[in-house]
C-alpha positions as CSV (number, residue, x, y, z in Angstrom):
1,X,-42.0,21.3,41.2
2,X,-40.6,24.8,41.0
3,X,-41.3,27.2,43.9
4,X,-41.7,30.9,43.4
5,X,-43.5,32.7,46.2
6,X,-43.4,36.5,46.4
7,X,-43.1,38.6,49.5
8,X,-46.7,39.8,49.0
9,X,-48.0,36.3,49.1
10,X,-46.2,35.7,52.4
11,X,-47.4,38.8,54.3
12,X,-50.6,37.2,55.7
13,X,-48.8,34.2,57.1
14,X,-47.7,33.9,60.7
15,X,-44.1,33.3,61.7
16,X,-44.9,29.7,62.4
17,X,-46.5,29.2,59.0
18,X,-43.5,30.8,57.3
19,X,-41.2,28.4,59.1
20,X,-43.4,25.5,58.1
21,X,-43.4,26.6,54.5
22,X,-39.6,27.1,54.5
23,X,-39.0,23.6,55.9
24,X,-41.6,22.0,53.6
25,X,-39.8,23.4,50.6
26,X,-36.4,22.1,51.9
27,X,-37.9,18.7,52.6
28,X,-39.4,18.5,49.1
29,X,-36.0,19.3,47.6
30,X,-34.2,16.7,49.7
31,X,-36.8,14.1,48.7
32,X,-35.9,14.8,45.1
33,X,-32.2,14.8,45.9
34,X,-31.9,18.5,45.0
35,X,-30.4,21.4,46.8
36,X,-31.8,25.0,46.8
37,X,-28.7,26.0,44.8
38,X,-30.0,23.6,42.0
39,X,-33.2,25.6,41.7
40,X,-32.7,29.4,41.3
41,X,-36.4,30.2,41.7
42,X,-36.6,28.2,44.9
43,X,-33.6,30.0,46.2
44,X,-35.4,33.3,45.6
45,X,-38.5,32.0,47.4
46,X,-36.5,30.8,50.4
47,X,-34.9,34.2,50.7
48,X,-38.4,35.8,50.4
49,X,-39.5,33.6,53.3
50,X,-36.4,34.6,55.4
51,X,-37.1,38.3,54.8
52,X,-40.8,37.9,55.7
53,X,-39.7,36.2,59.0
54,X,-37.3,39.1,59.7
55,X,-40.0,41.7,59.0
56,X,-42.4,40.0,61.3
57,X,-39.8,39.8,64.1
58,X,-38.9,43.5,63.6
59,X,-42.6,44.5,64.0
60,X,-43.3,42.2,67.0
61,X,-43.6,44.1,70.3
62,X,-40.6,43.5,72.5
63,X,-41.3,42.6,76.2
64,X,-40.3,45.3,78.7
65,X,-38.7,44.2,81.9
């Protein structure tokens, strides 16, 4: 299975859901004895997920002490 998920498709997901999706993709690759580097579209998807996580963290309110 080839993964290609755009950043727009990830916007509605929570950070936990993004982490879950990221690890599910890596688990699927490992189950098939593949690495992300073996699948260029999957590499793009994983990077899109990383960026979505970074954007969510940047927008999250920071606690003030």
